Structures are given as C-alpha cells and as structure tokens.
ZAMARGU-4260 file (C-alpha; in steps of 0.2 Angstrom, whole numbers, plus 5000, padded with zeros to 4 digits):
<rodrens>
0) 4991/4958/5059 | 4989/4976/5052 | 5009/4981/5055 | 5005/4999/5050 | 4993/5003/5064
5) 5006/4996/5079 | 5020/5003/5068 | 5011/5020/5067 | 5009/5021/5086 | 5026/5014/5089
10) 5035/5027/5076 | 5025/5042/5083 | 5031/5039/5102 | 5047/5035/5098 | 5049/5051/5086
15) 5041/5062/5101 | 5053/5053/5114 | 5067/5057/5102 | 5060/5076/5103 | 5060/5077/5121
20) 5078/5070/5123 | 5085/5082/5110 | 5076/5096/5118 | 5087/5092/5133 | 5072/5090/5144
25) 5072/5074/5154 | 5060/5061/5150 | 5056/5061/5168 | 5048/5079/5165 | 5036/5074/5154
30) 5029/5058/5166 | 5015/5067/5176 | 5003/5055/5186 | 4989/5068/5188 | 4989/5073/5170
35) 4987/5054/5165 | 4970/5053/5176 | 4964/5068/5170 | 4965/5063/5150 | 4964/5045/5152
40) 4954/5043/5166 | 4942/5060/5162 | 4940/5057/5146 | 4935/5036/5148 | 4922/5042/5161
45) 4916/5054/5150 | 4914/5040/5138 | 4904/5030/5149 | 4892/5043/5151 | 4890/5046/5132
50) 4888/5026/5128 | 4880/5012/5136 | 4893/5002/5147 | 4893/4989/5136 | 4899/4997/5122
55) 4912/5004/5132 | 4917/4988/5140 | 4917/4981/5121 | 4929/4995/5115 | 4941/4982/5113
60) 4934/4974/5099 | 4935/4990/5088 | 4953/4990/5091 | 4954/4972/5086 | 4947/4977/5072
65) 4959/4991/5068 | 4973/4980/5073 | 4968/4966/5061 | 4970/4970/5043 | 4958/4959/5032
70) 4961/4951/5017 | 4945/4951/5006 | 4953/4944/4990 | 4940/4953/4978 | 4947/4944/4963
75) 4942/4928/4971 | 4925/4933/4974 | 4923/4940/4956 | 4932/4923/4951 | 4918/4912/4960
80) 4903/4923/4954 | 4908/4922/4936 | 4909/4905/4938 | 4891/4902/4945 | 4886/4913/4930
85) 4894/4901/4918 | 4885/4887/4928 | 4868/4894/4929 | 4869/4898/4909 | 4872/4880/4906
90) 4863/4872/4917 | 4849/4884/4925 | 4849/4894/4941 | 4842/4878/4951 | 4858/4871/4948
95) 4867/4881/4958 | 4859/4876/4974 | 4873/4862/4974 | 4887/4874/4975 | 4879/4884/4988
100) 4887/4876/5005 | 4903/4877/4997 | 4904/4895/4995 | 4914/4903/5011 | 4907/4920/5012
105) 4890/4921/5020 | 4883/4934/5013 | 4885/4927/4995 | 4877/4912/5002 | 4861/4920/5006
110) 4862/4929/4988 | 4863/4913/4981 | 4850/4906/4989 | 4839/4917/4986 | 4842/4917/4966
115) 4839/4898/4967 | 4822/4901/4977 | 4815/4910/4961 | 4814/4928/4971 | 4811/4944/4961
120) 4827/4955/4956 | 4820/4969/4965 | 4817/4959/4982 | 4834/4953/4979 | 4842/4968/4979
125) 4832/4976/4993 | 4835/4961/5005 | 4854/4962/5002 | 4856/4982/5002 | 4848/4981/5018
130) 4859/4969/5025 | 4873/4979/5019 | 4867/4996/5026 | 4865/4986/5043 | 4883/4979/5042
135) 4888/4998/5039 | 4876/5005/5053 | 4885/4991/5066 | 4902/4998/5060 | 4896/5018/5062
140) 4894/5012/5080 | 4912/5010/5083 | 4919/5025/5071 | 4906/5038/5080 | 4913/5031/5096
145) 4931/5035/5093 | 4927/5050/5083 | 4919/5056/5099 | 4933/5050/5109 | 4946/5061/5099
150) 4935/5076/5103 | 4933/5073/5119 | 4951/5068/5126 | 4959/5085/5121 | 4946/5095/5130
155) 4951/5085/5145 | 4969/5091/5141 | 4962/5109/5143 | 4952/5102/5158 | 4969/5098/5167
160) 4977/5114/5160 | 4964/5126/5171 | 4967/5114/5186 | 4986/5118/5185 | 4983/5135/5181
165) 4971/5136/5196 | 4984/5128/5205 | 4998/5140/5201 | 4988/5157/5206 | 4984/5151/5219
170) 5001/5150/5226 | 5008/5165/5219 | 5017/5174/5233 | 5019/5157/5242 | 5027/5140/5239
175) 5038/5144/5224 | 5040/5128/5219 | 5021/5122/5219 | 5021/5135/5205 | 5031/5126/5196
180) 5023/5109/5199 | 5004/5115/5193 | 5013/5125/5178 | 5019/5107/5173 | 5002/5098/5175
185) 4994/5113/5165 | 5006/5110/5150 | 5007/5091/5152 | 4990/5087/5152 | 4988/5097/5137
190) 5001/5088/5128 | 4993/5071/5135 | 4976/5075/5127 | 4982/5082/5110 | 4995/5065/5108
195) 4982/5053/5114 | 4968/5060/5102 | 4980/5062/5087 | 4991/5047/5087 | 4978/5034/5094
200) 4960/5039/5094 | 4958/5049/5079 | 4969/5035/5070 | 4959/5022/5076 | 4943/5029/5071
205) 4949/5031/5053 | 4956/5015/5052 | 4938/5008/5056 | 4932/5019/5042 | 4943/5010/5030
210) 4939/4994/5035 | 4921/4998/5033 | 4924/5003/5016 | 4933/4987/5011 | 4921/4978/5017
215) 4906/4987/5010 | 4916/4986/4993 | 4915/4966/4994 | 4897/4966/4998 | 4893/4978/4982
220) 4903/4967/4974 | 4893/4951/4978 | 4876/4959/4975 | 4879/4966/4958 | 4886/4947/4955
225) 4871/4940/4962 | 4858/4950/4951 | 4869/4949/4935 | 4866/4929/4937 | 4848/4931/4941
230) 4844/4942/4925 | 4856/4929/4915 | 4870/4942/4909 | 4885/4933/4899 | 4898/4928/4912
235) 4911/4940/4902 | 4899/4954/4902 | 4897/4949/4922 | 4917/4949/4925 | 4919/4966/4916
240) 4905/4973/4926 | 4911/4967/4942 | 4931/4970/4938 | 4926/4990/4937 | 4924/4989/4956
245) 4943/4987/4957 | 4958/4998/4953 | 4964/4996/4935 | 4981/4989/4940 | 4973/4974/4950
250) 4957/4972/4936 | 4973/4969/4922 | 4980/4957/4935 | 4963/4948/4936 | 4961/4949/4916
255) 4977/4939/4915 | 4974/4926/4929 | 4957/4922/4922 | 4964/4920/4904 | 4978/4909/4911
260) 4965/4897/4919 | 4955/4897/4903
</rodrens>
C-alpha cells in the first residue's frame, strides 16, 4: 500500500477542513448536496459518455494501481541477468533452458526462451519492445482516463456555478433567502470541482504515470540484459551496462552487494 497517496489525500482534506474552521465559517456551510451531485454525478456521467462502460466500471482497477506501490527491485533483476550471462558463457545459451522456470518475471522468462530458441537479435528486440509498447499502451488508458476526468470535473464545477447564479438572478426582488442559497450553490460547486480534480483525479493520473515509468524501466533493463546475453557480452560489462539504468547511489550499493557475494 502506498501510504503517500492515502496520506496526501487525507492531509489535503484535513488542511482544507482546518482552513474552513479557521475562517470562522461553519463546516456545515460547505456541505451542499446539489454541488456534490453536479460535480461528482455530472463528471462521472460525462466519463460514461466518453468511455466504454466497462472502462468506467473498471476505474477502481486504476485506483488500486495508484494505491499499491510496486517493489520491482531492479538490482535483483540485474544480478539475475548477470548470473545467466555467466552461465551462458560457461555452458552455452542452451544451458539457460533449465533456469527459465525459476524466473519470477514473465517478461524475462519469454526473453530467455527467445534466446534459448536461437532467434536473431533483431527479432528478439522487436518482439520484446513490441510487448513493452503494448504494456505502455494499456497503461495509457488509465492515465488518459483520469487526465480527462481531471479536466471535466472543474468544468462541471462551473456548470454548477451557472446553475446557482441563474437561480439567484431569478429570485432578485423576490425571496431574499433563495438568493443566498443559490449563491452558496454557485460558489461551493466551483470549490468541489477544483478540489476533486486537484486533490484526487490529477494526482492519481500523475501516480499512474509514475507506475508506468517504473515498470518500463524494469522491462528495458531486462531487454538490454537479454540482448547482451544473446550476443555473449562479458558478465562484468553486462552488469555495468545495466547498472547505468539506476541512480548513482543505487549503483554503488549494487556494486558493493555484488562484490560481497563474490
């Protein structure tokens, strides 16, 4: 569970609540069912128009991805690829077939199998990068979904504002209490739209982009490692090549760990 996501939303909500209380305005003033219906209901309805129903109903899947922080442990994959490289140089590429079942990562499994089957490097590169591109295309569906929703929600906040202003103008010279009610609806709906978009929807989109980059990095490490094994690169050269994907501090830690194992 990514505590940063939940903590950020919780902290943002708490700070807004504190700001309301410090302003001297009662919290009850900001609870407006009409505004909630316009922003949440209206924007969700628009998303149903813009997307297949199955995607809207499956939006929780994208939220779960944002809420659960993956632990890819790139160093583990690098070390595993180095081990395969050492074995391939000692015993040949066919010897790797015995280790395929021990690989946890399905993407790496397929890559090793392509090498064992004796495929051309260009074919291996094409197949693996094509799969990586398709994975990122699927990720882009969720990213685009929340990006669109984040743009639509404030627009429905403005629609609620127009509803409130129309009601207020209609009652000018009439029921004075209705003017205040409609003005509150107008302003609170704008607030709801802005908060929902900027505290929930847009951050989820950004978090999904981060998840996509993290997974793509691991896949690129695997592809580069597989191709280096296939070409017979020296295991130490392979390790340095893959460590270049990591930040400098993690590279040094990985080198020290590798040296300790040796």
